[in-house]
N, CA and C atoms as an extended XYZ file, in Angstrom:
456
Properties=species:S:1:pos:R:3:atomname:S:1:resname:S:1:resid:I:1 pbc="F F F"
N        39.037      -40.535        2.094 N   MET     1
C        39.312      -38.958        2.409 CA  MET     1
C        40.432      -38.983        1.051 C   MET     1
N        41.512      -39.222        0.575 N   GLU     2
C        42.367      -39.007       -0.375 CA  GLU     2
C        41.354      -38.719       -1.252 C   GLU     2
N        41.877      -37.454       -1.743 N   GLY     3
C        41.169      -35.930       -2.685 CA  GLY     3
C        40.388      -35.460       -2.084 C   GLY     3
N        39.596      -35.903       -0.719 N   ARG     4
C        39.286      -34.548       -0.153 CA  ARG     4
C        40.390      -33.689        1.123 C   ARG     4
N        40.859      -34.174        1.490 N   VAL     5
C        42.023      -33.736        2.441 CA  VAL     5
C        43.339      -32.784        1.014 C   VAL     5
N        43.042      -31.957        1.133 N   PHE     6
C        43.919      -31.106        0.423 CA  PHE     6
C        45.549      -30.703        1.039 C   PHE     6
N        45.714      -30.221        2.195 N   THR     7
C        46.951      -29.997        2.725 CA  THR     7
C        47.134      -30.001        4.335 C   THR     7
N        48.013      -31.184        4.291 N   VAL     8
C        48.216      -30.954        6.369 CA  VAL     8
C        49.350      -30.526        6.515 C   VAL     8
N        49.220      -29.749        7.829 N   ALA     9
C        49.821      -29.048        8.484 CA  ALA     9
C        49.720      -28.407        9.662 C   ALA     9
N        50.603      -28.003       10.213 N   SER    10
C        50.831      -27.720       11.842 CA  SER    10
C        50.722      -25.979       11.624 C   SER    10
N        49.050      -25.389       12.176 N   ASN    11
C        49.288      -23.834       12.453 CA  ASN    11
C        50.192      -22.882       12.546 C   ASN    11
N        50.805      -23.801       14.097 N   SER    12
C        52.234      -23.050       14.705 CA  SER    12
C        53.582      -22.981       14.440 C   SER    12
N        53.673      -23.544       13.512 N   ILE    13
C        54.672      -23.593       12.610 CA  ILE    13
C        54.436      -22.803       11.213 C   ILE    13
N        53.731      -23.404       10.359 N   GLY    14
C        53.614      -23.108        8.812 CA  GLY    14
C        54.730      -23.611        8.126 C   GLY    14
N        55.441      -25.023        8.496 N   THR    15
C        56.691      -25.170        6.902 CA  THR    15
C        55.867      -27.248        7.309 C   THR    15
N        56.450      -27.117        6.644 N   GLY    16
C        56.714      -29.065        7.018 CA  GLY    16
C        54.910      -29.239        6.068 C   GLY    16
N        55.063      -28.882        5.385 N   ARG    17
C        53.450      -29.619        5.143 CA  ARG    17
C        53.115      -30.787        3.760 C   ARG    17
N        52.379      -31.119        4.196 N   ILE    18
C        51.871      -32.331        3.545 CA  ILE    18
C        50.332      -31.567        1.962 C   ILE    18
N        50.763      -31.545        0.939 N   GLU    19
C        49.751      -30.828        0.338 CA  GLU    19
C        49.227      -32.704       -0.662 C   GLU    19
N        47.634      -32.801       -0.543 N   ASN    20
C        47.554      -33.580       -1.470 CA  ASN    20
C        48.010      -35.080       -0.914 C   ASN    20
N        47.557      -34.665        0.177 N   PRO    21
C        48.433      -36.107        1.240 CA  PRO    21
C        47.774      -37.810        0.480 C   PRO    21
N        48.538      -38.775        0.755 N   LYS    22
C        47.637      -39.927        0.119 CA  LYS    22
C        47.815      -40.862        1.226 C   LYS    22
N        46.161      -41.910        1.538 N   PHE    23
C        46.214      -42.440        2.856 CA  PHE    23
C        46.797      -43.931        2.546 C   PHE    23
N        48.341      -44.361        2.751 N   LEU    24
C        48.296      -45.459        2.064 CA  LEU    24
C        47.807      -46.841        2.877 C   LEU    24
N        48.307      -48.085        2.445 N   GLU    25
C        47.107      -48.886        3.092 CA  GLU    25
C        48.314      -50.226        3.043 C   GLU    25
N        48.158      -51.212        3.649 N   GLY    26
C        49.203      -52.239        3.502 CA  GLY    26
C        50.514      -52.292        3.044 C   GLY    26
N        51.168      -53.137        2.448 N   VAL    27
C        52.619      -53.094        2.276 CA  VAL    27
C        53.288      -51.687        1.718 C   VAL    27
N        52.029      -50.649        0.412 N   ASP    28
C        52.933      -49.548        0.370 CA  ASP    28
C        52.932      -48.958        1.824 C   ASP    28
N        52.104      -48.890        2.388 N   SER    29
C        52.101      -48.158        3.810 CA  SER    29
C        53.799      -48.615        4.398 C   SER    29
N        53.698      -49.801        5.155 N   GLU    30
C        55.217      -50.399        5.696 CA  GLU    30
C        56.266      -49.682        4.684 C   GLU    30
N        56.159      -49.961        3.767 N   ILE    31
C        57.180      -49.792        2.760 CA  ILE    31
C        58.011      -48.333        3.205 C   ILE    31
N        56.640      -47.587        2.639 N   ALA    32
C        57.084      -45.693        2.842 CA  ALA    32
C        57.475      -45.400        4.187 C   ALA    32
N        56.683      -46.280        5.123 N   LEU    33
C        56.757      -45.571        6.675 CA  LEU    33
C        58.600      -46.321        6.994 C   LEU    33
N        59.082      -47.535        5.999 N   ALA    34
C        60.149      -48.135        6.550 CA  ALA    34
C        61.402      -47.134        5.843 C   ALA    34
N        61.288      -46.362        4.629 N   ARG    35
C        61.943      -45.763        4.254 CA  ARG    35
C        61.534      -43.921        4.906 C   ARG    35
N        60.823      -43.809        5.243 N   LEU    36
C        60.950      -42.886        6.230 CA  LEU    36
C        61.728      -42.679        7.367 C   LEU    36
N        62.138      -43.928        8.254 N   VAL    37
C        62.560      -43.803        9.554 CA  VAL    37
C        63.935      -44.216        9.358 C   VAL    37
N        64.374      -44.550        8.244 N   VAL    38
C        65.474      -44.416        7.698 CA  VAL    38
C        66.206      -43.537        6.945 C   VAL    38
N        65.168      -42.308        6.742 N   THR    39
C        65.623      -41.113        6.463 CA  THR    39
C        66.019      -40.572        7.677 C   THR    39
N        65.039      -40.293        9.018 N   ILE    40
C        65.401      -39.516        9.793 CA  ILE    40
C        66.076      -39.894       10.972 C   ILE    40
N        66.426      -41.379       10.577 N   LEU    41
C        67.492      -41.979       11.809 CA  LEU    41
C        69.248      -41.676       11.582 C   LEU    41
N        68.847      -41.408       10.109 N   CYS    42
C        70.329      -41.066        8.993 CA  CYS    42
C        70.482      -39.934        9.259 C   CYS    42
N        69.987      -39.083        8.901 N   ASP    43
C        70.062      -37.566        8.447 CA  ASP    43
C        69.178      -36.516        9.363 C   ASP    43
N        68.504      -36.616       10.020 N   GLY    44
C        67.567      -35.968       11.189 CA  GLY    44
C        67.232      -36.103       12.159 C   GLY    44
N        66.516      -35.116       12.636 N   ASN    45
C        66.543      -34.803       14.382 CA  ASN    45
C        65.305      -34.212       14.460 C   ASN    45
N        64.552      -35.766       15.200 N   ILE    46
C        63.337      -35.506       15.641 CA  ILE    46
C        63.302      -34.176       16.468 C   ILE    46
N        62.927      -33.449       17.236 N   GLN    47
C        62.296      -32.006       18.040 CA  GLN    47
C        60.901      -32.374       18.867 C   GLN    47
N        61.182      -31.953       20.222 N   GLU    48
C        60.485      -32.553       21.547 CA  GLU    48
C        59.391      -32.396       21.365 C   GLU    48
N        58.148      -32.427       21.483 N   ASN    49
C        56.508      -31.597       21.546 CA  ASN    49
C        55.988      -32.207       20.346 C   ASN    49
N        56.724      -33.239       19.206 N   LYS    50
C        55.845      -33.777       18.180 CA  LYS    50
C        56.038      -32.195       17.402 C   LYS    50
N        56.687      -30.990       16.732 N   LYS    51
C        56.945      -30.052       16.582 CA  LYS    51
C        57.555      -30.164       15.251 C   LYS    51
N        58.131      -31.513       15.080 N   GLY    52
C        59.028      -31.671       13.668 CA  GLY    52
C        60.056      -32.148       13.640 C   GLY    52
N        60.906      -32.597       12.143 N   ILE    53
C        61.849      -33.149       11.996 CA  ILE    53
C        62.852      -32.369       11.361 C   ILE    53
N        63.889      -32.056       12.052 N   ASP    54
C        64.699      -30.991       11.064 CA  ASP    54
C        65.629      -32.286       10.334 C   ASP    54
N        65.982      -32.304        8.858 N   TYR    55
C        66.232      -32.512        8.027 CA  TYR    55
C        67.877      -32.136        7.062 C   TYR    55
N        69.025      -32.767        7.474 N   TYR    56
C        70.471      -32.270        7.530 CA  TYR    56
C        70.918      -33.256        6.314 C   TYR    56
N        71.501      -32.773        5.410 N   GLU    57
C        72.366      -33.551        4.350 CA  GLU    57
C        73.054      -32.366        3.695 C   GLU    57
N        74.838      -33.521        3.112 N   SER    58
C        75.313      -32.627        2.700 CA  SER    58
C        75.416      -32.533        1.015 C   SER    58
N        74.330      -33.179        0.815 N   ASN    59
C        74.624      -33.484       -1.011 CA  ASN    59
C        72.794      -32.759       -1.468 C   ASN    59
N        72.786      -32.222       -2.393 N   ILE    60
C        71.220      -31.936       -2.734 CA  ILE    60
C        70.613      -32.766       -3.612 C   ILE    60
N        71.669      -33.494       -4.473 N   GLU    61
C        71.185      -34.436       -5.231 CA  GLU    61
C        70.274      -35.837       -4.180 C   GLU    61
N        70.694      -36.058       -2.684 N   ARG    62
C        70.444      -36.752       -2.278 CA  ARG    62
C        69.269      -36.321       -1.638 C   ARG    62
N        69.027      -34.923       -1.733 N   ILE    63
C        67.334      -34.178       -0.774 CA  ILE    63
C        66.646      -34.719       -1.833 C   ILE    63
N        66.989      -34.310       -2.952 N   VAL    64
C        66.149      -34.745       -4.084 CA  VAL    64
C        65.514      -35.862       -4.207 C   VAL    64
N        66.174      -37.026       -3.880 N   LYS    65
C        66.081      -38.231       -4.114 CA  LYS    65
C        65.091      -38.235       -2.882 C   LYS    65
N        65.084      -37.962       -1.868 N   ILE    66
C        64.119      -38.175       -0.453 CA  ILE    66
C        63.336      -37.810       -0.550 C   ILE    66
N        63.058      -36.455       -1.271 N   GLU    67
C        61.840      -35.479       -1.761 CA  GLU    67
C        60.930      -36.205       -2.425 C   GLU    67
N        61.497      -37.479       -3.250 N   LEU    68
C        60.621      -38.103       -4.452 CA  LEU    68
C        59.742      -39.133       -3.701 C   LEU    68
N        60.937      -39.654       -2.546 N   GLY    69
C        60.703      -41.115       -1.583 CA  GLY    69
C        59.257      -40.792       -0.792 C   GLY    69
N        59.502      -39.275       -0.453 N   LEU    70
C        57.916      -38.935        0.440 CA  LEU    70
C        57.540      -38.289       -0.656 C   LEU    70
N        57.038      -38.584       -1.554 N   GLN    71
C        56.213      -38.128       -2.486 CA  GLN    71
C        54.672      -39.283       -2.400 C   GLN    71
N        54.974      -40.400       -1.471 N   GLU    72
C        54.686      -41.704       -1.464 CA  GLU    72
C        53.331      -40.937       -0.339 C   GLU    72
N        53.327      -39.911       -0.039 N   PHE    73
C        52.832      -39.256        0.990 CA  PHE    73
C        51.919      -38.215        1.039 C   PHE    73
N        52.371      -37.967       -0.502 N   GLY    74
C        51.612      -37.129       -1.056 CA  GLY    74
C        52.580      -35.816       -1.312 C   GLY    74
N        52.326      -34.688       -1.449 N   TYR    75
C        53.279      -34.019       -1.908 CA  TYR    75
C        53.947      -32.722       -0.875 C   TYR    75
N        55.401      -33.376       -0.197 N   VAL    76
C        55.855      -32.797        0.147 CA  VAL    76
C        57.097      -31.976        0.155 C   VAL    76
N        56.881      -30.860       -0.080 N   PRO    77
C        57.931      -30.041       -0.363 CA  PRO    77
C        59.685      -30.001        0.859 C   PRO    77
N        60.572      -29.656        0.707 N   LEU    78
C        61.178      -29.819        1.229 CA  LEU    78
C        62.004      -28.601        1.873 C   LEU    78
N        62.217      -27.740        0.773 N   ASN    79
C        62.500      -26.326        0.536 CA  ASN    79
C        64.144      -26.407        1.292 C   ASN    79
N        65.364      -26.558        1.066 N   PRO    80
C        66.369      -26.969        1.324 CA  PRO    80
C        67.129      -25.616        1.499 C   PRO    80
N        67.682      -25.056        2.325 N   ILE    81
C        68.186      -24.291        2.349 CA  ILE    81
C        69.873      -24.237        2.826 C   ILE    81
N        70.712      -23.537        2.115 N   TRP    82
C        72.080      -23.888        2.343 CA  TRP    82
C        73.215      -23.332        3.642 C   TRP    82
N        73.961      -23.791        4.679 N   ASN    83
C        74.022      -23.441        5.806 CA  ASN    83
C        75.088      -23.597        5.576 C   ASN    83
N        76.132      -21.959        4.694 N   GLU    84
C        77.202      -21.554        5.014 CA  GLU    84
C        78.560      -22.251        6.432 C   GLU    84
N        77.719      -22.053        7.290 N   LYS    85
C        78.806      -22.620        8.555 CA  LYS    85
C        79.023      -23.788        8.663 C   LYS    85
N        77.578      -24.691        8.774 N   GLN    86
C        77.903      -26.252        8.837 CA  GLN    86
C        78.226      -26.544        7.357 C   GLN    86
N        78.026      -26.728        6.361 N   ARG    87
C        78.504      -26.738        5.288 CA  ARG    87
C        77.267      -27.697        4.374 C   ARG    87
N        75.865      -27.713        4.839 N   LEU    88
C        75.218      -28.520        4.687 CA  LEU    88
C        73.816      -27.750        4.513 C   LEU    88
N        72.634      -28.529        3.857 N   TYR    89
C        71.262      -27.915        3.484 CA  TYR    89
C        70.668      -28.291        4.543 C   TYR    89
N        69.708      -27.191        5.348 N   SER    90
C        68.405      -27.979        6.126 CA  SER    90
C        67.236      -27.998        5.547 C   SER    90
N        66.452      -28.732        5.999 N   SER    91
C        65.076      -28.867        5.179 CA  SER    91
C        64.383      -29.296        7.022 C   SER    91
N        63.219      -28.559        6.673 N   TYR    92
C        62.149      -29.348        7.782 CA  TYR    92
C        60.631      -30.476        7.356 C   TYR    92
N        60.646      -31.084        8.251 N   LEU    93
C        59.357      -31.904        7.640 CA  LEU    93
C        58.082      -32.259        9.052 C   LEU    93
N        57.604      -32.288        8.194 N   SER    94
C        56.368      -31.665        8.820 CA  SER    94
C        56.132      -32.453       10.236 C   SER    94
N        55.085      -31.910       10.964 N   ASN    95
C        54.772      -32.495       12.387 CA  ASN    95
C        54.119      -34.114       12.407 C   ASN    95
N        53.312      -33.360       11.402 N   VAL    96
C        52.894      -35.289       11.257 CA  VAL    96
C        53.657      -36.627       10.808 C   VAL    96
N        55.482      -36.497       10.108 N   PHE    97
C        55.955      -37.747       10.274 CA  PHE    97
C        56.495      -37.040       11.691 C   PHE    97
N        56.825      -36.957       12.661 N   ASN    98
C        57.141      -36.314       14.053 CA  ASN    98
C        56.357      -37.170       14.718 C   ASN    98
N        55.274      -37.241       14.562 N   ILE    99
C        54.210      -38.073       15.424 CA  ILE    99
C        54.229      -39.516       15.528 C   ILE    99
N        53.929      -40.020       13.646 N   ILE   100
C        54.141      -40.859       13.086 CA  ILE   100
C        55.733      -41.658       13.768 C   ILE   100
N        56.421      -41.247       13.581 N   VAL   101
C        57.969      -42.239       13.865 CA  VAL   101
C        57.964      -41.991       15.392 C   VAL   101
N        57.695      -41.430       16.157 N   GLN   102
C        57.235      -41.561       17.498 CA  GLN   102
C        56.442      -42.482       18.193 C   GLN   102
N        55.341      -42.619       17.105 N   TYR   103
C        54.842      -43.488       17.233 CA  TYR   103
C        55.277      -45.037       17.235 C   TYR   103
N        55.781      -44.963       16.229 N   LEU   104
C        57.020      -46.298       15.823 CA  LEU   104
C        57.993      -46.662       16.575 C   LEU   104
N        57.785      -45.445       17.785 N   GLY   105
C        59.026      -46.116       19.128 CA  GLY   105
C        60.351      -45.069       18.778 C   GLY   105
N        61.007      -44.256       17.939 N   LEU   106
C        61.598      -43.858       17.792 CA  LEU   106
C        61.816      -42.190       18.818 C   LEU   106
N        63.072      -42.125       19.121 N   GLU   107
C        62.819      -41.249       20.942 CA  GLU   107
C        63.111      -39.697       20.312 C   GLU   107
N        63.352      -38.675       20.491 N   VAL   108
C        63.222      -37.487       20.235 CA  VAL   108
C        64.891      -37.030       20.524 C   VAL   108
N        65.531      -35.941       19.544 N   ASP   109
C        66.524      -35.264       20.166 CA  ASP   109
C        67.626      -35.940       19.242 C   ASP   109
N        69.057      -36.678       19.578 N   ASP   110
C        69.924      -36.689       19.014 CA  ASP   110
C        69.834      -38.621       18.423 C   ASP   110
N        69.950      -38.100       16.993 N   LYS   111
C        69.092      -39.744       16.619 CA  LYS   111
C        70.009      -40.995       17.026 C   LYS   111
N        71.877      -40.732       17.021 N   THR   112
C        72.458      -41.858       17.522 CA  THR   112
C        72.633      -42.008       18.267 C   THR   112
N        72.356      -40.922       19.645 N   ILE   113
C        72.459      -41.156       20.899 CA  ILE   113
C        71.093      -41.737       21.939 C   ILE   113
N        70.406      -41.062       21.242 N   GLN   114
C        68.615      -41.715       21.590 CA  GLN   114
C        68.323      -43.150       20.684 C   GLN   114
N        68.990      -43.051       19.600 N   ASN   115
C        68.348      -44.489       19.307 CA  ASN   115
C        69.273      -45.674       18.531 C   ASN   115
N        70.162      -45.909       19.305 N   PRO   116
C        71.331      -46.461       18.849 CA  PRO   116
C        71.153      -48.106       18.477 C   PRO   116
N        69.825      -48.333       18.840 N   GLU   117
C        68.943      -49.671       18.040 CA  GLU   117
C        67.505      -49.561       17.900 C   GLU   117
N        67.029      -50.149       16.911 N   LEU   118
C        65.161      -50.149       16.982 CA  LEU   118
C        64.420      -51.172       17.809 C   LEU   118
N        63.481      -50.712       18.583 N   ARG   119
C        63.290      -51.626       19.341 CA  ARG   119
C        62.345      -53.006       18.601 C   ARG   119
N        62.186      -53.953       18.994 N   THR   120
C        61.933      -55.452       18.117 CA  THR   120
C        60.383      -54.987       17.638 C   THR   120
N        59.821      -54.302       18.462 N   GLU   121
C        58.468      -53.593       18.257 CA  GLU   121
C        58.231      -53.247       16.456 C   GLU   121
N        58.958      -52.241       16.539 N   PHE   122
C        59.354      -52.322       14.939 CA  PHE   122
C        59.554      -53.169       13.850 C   PHE   122
N        60.770      -54.033       13.863 N   ALA   123
C        60.651      -54.861       13.288 CA  ALA   123
C        59.387      -56.156       12.777 C   ALA   123
N        58.854      -56.536       13.715 N   GLU   124
C        57.536      -57.140       13.806 CA  GLU   124
C        56.763      -56.295       13.301 C   GLU   124
N        56.407      -55.754       13.283 N   GLY   125
C        54.965      -54.831       12.643 CA  GLY   125
C        55.303      -54.839       11.013 C   GLY   125
N        56.715      -55.347       10.604 N   PHE   126
C        56.614      -54.357        9.098 CA  PHE   126
C        56.695      -56.187        8.686 C   PHE   126
N        56.078      -56.182        7.218 N   SER   127
C        56.535      -57.784        5.865 CA  SER   127
C        57.805      -57.435        6.113 C   SER   127
N        58.481      -58.449        5.207 N   TRP   128
C        59.762      -58.717        5.084 CA  TRP   128
C        60.242      -57.908        3.838 C   TRP   128
N        59.329      -58.005        2.792 N   THR   129
C        59.296      -56.614        2.087 CA  THR   129
C        59.621      -55.167        2.608 C   THR   129
N        58.858      -54.552        3.312 N   ALA   130
C        59.705      -53.679        4.072 CA  ALA   130
C        60.838      -53.380        4.819 C   ALA   130
N        60.964      -54.469        4.990 N   LEU   131
C        62.612      -54.807        5.648 CA  LEU   131
C        63.032      -54.781        4.860 C   LEU   131
N        63.034      -55.250        3.764 N   CYS   132
C        64.391      -55.014        3.193 CA  CYS   132
C        64.238      -53.647        2.399 C   CYS   132
N        62.746      -52.948        2.372 N   ALA   133
C        62.822      -51.605        1.871 CA  ALA   133
C        64.032      -50.840        2.935 C   ALA   133
N        63.720      -51.190        4.596 N   PHE   134
C        64.801      -50.152        5.283 CA  PHE   134
C        66.406      -50.689        4.704 C   PHE   134
N        66.243      -51.814        4.587 N   ILE   135
C        67.860      -52.289        4.393 CA  ILE   135
C        68.436      -51.406        3.626 C   ILE   135
N        67.324      -51.608        2.140 N   GLU   136
C        67.889      -50.891        1.202 CA  GLU   136
C        68.067      -49.626        1.095 C   GLU   136
N        67.707      -48.489        1.510 N   ASP   137
C        68.033      -47.295        2.161 CA  ASP   137
C        69.068      -47.130        3.163 C   ASP   137
N        69.038      -47.650        4.333 N   THR   138
C        69.776      -47.679        4.684 CA  THR   138
C        71.694      -47.966        4.502 C   THR   138
N        71.762      -48.639        3.248 N   ILE   139
C        73.286      -49.075        2.923 CA  ILE   139
C        73.713      -47.954        2.574 C   ILE   139
N        72.603      -47.116        1.200 N   PRO   140
C        73.393      -45.701        0.665 CA  PRO   140
C        72.962      -44.331        1.421 C   PRO   140
N        72.431      -44.794        2.922 N   GLU   141
C        72.233      -43.502        3.658 CA  GLU   141
C        73.800      -43.607        4.427 C   GLU   141
N        74.019      -44.741        5.195 N   ASP   142
C        74.985      -44.438        6.110 CA  ASP   142
C        76.248      -45.749        5.599 C   ASP   142
N        76.218      -46.698        4.645 N   GLY   143
C        76.648      -47.456        4.813 CA  GLY   143
C        78.447      -47.418        4.433 C   GLY   143
N        79.165      -48.219        4.939 N   HIS   144
C        80.325      -47.777        4.466 CA  HIS   144
C        80.849      -49.427        4.885 C   HIS   144
N        81.923      -49.172        3.628 N   PHE   145
C        82.633      -51.246        2.415 CA  PHE   145
C        83.616      -51.072        2.858 C   PHE   145
N        84.612      -52.423        3.135 N   LYS   146
C        85.786      -52.273        2.759 CA  LYS   146
C        85.511      -54.137        2.759 C   LYS   146
N        87.018      -54.055        2.076 N   PRO   147
C        87.485      -55.447        1.843 CA  PRO   147
C        87.188      -56.664        3.085 C   PRO   147
N        85.666      -57.634        3.128 N   TRP   148
C        85.876      -58.323        4.065 CA  TRP   148
C        84.603      -57.737        4.929 C   TRP   148
N        84.796      -56.140        4.847 N   ARG   149
C        83.797      -55.884        6.166 CA  ARG   149
C        82.691      -54.825        5.375 C   ARG   149
N        81.473      -54.687        6.396 N   SER   150
C        80.228      -54.180        5.870 CA  SER   150
C        79.735      -53.391        7.474 C   SER   150
N        79.549      -51.910        6.994 N   SER   151
C        78.466      -51.598        8.189 CA  SER   151
C        77.803      -50.649        8.389 C   SER   151
N        77.154      -50.290        9.034 N   CYS   152
C        76.102      -49.230        8.779 CA  CYS   152
C        75.872      -48.588        9.699 C   CYS   152
């Protein structure tokens, strides 16, 4: 199907599209999914009814990095909008990503309250390489380091 499908999007929303989608397999798929989950758990809000994912970030350079990572799935423009009141950028990820992460076991709405820990089935399905990618992205997103202690 790769090369034959040009855009994946929801007609009802009109934003959050994936252009020239890539259909990953094996370890490449696992790594891309692990990195997607980190992005959403750290700075995303999963909307109900699989409508999409709101992504918030205060640093434009971080948004560029996330957007580059999402290119594993195809061309995914984030189109960040600055919110002066909240002092951060907001973007929208396709409802396709919402469906994927809910299938993987993430809950909708507030990520820190609804997803205090991942179900063990999530980790059991990934290779060691994908789990390392998960940790690799978690540390710069929400890692904190002090002498003799680190947390995420």
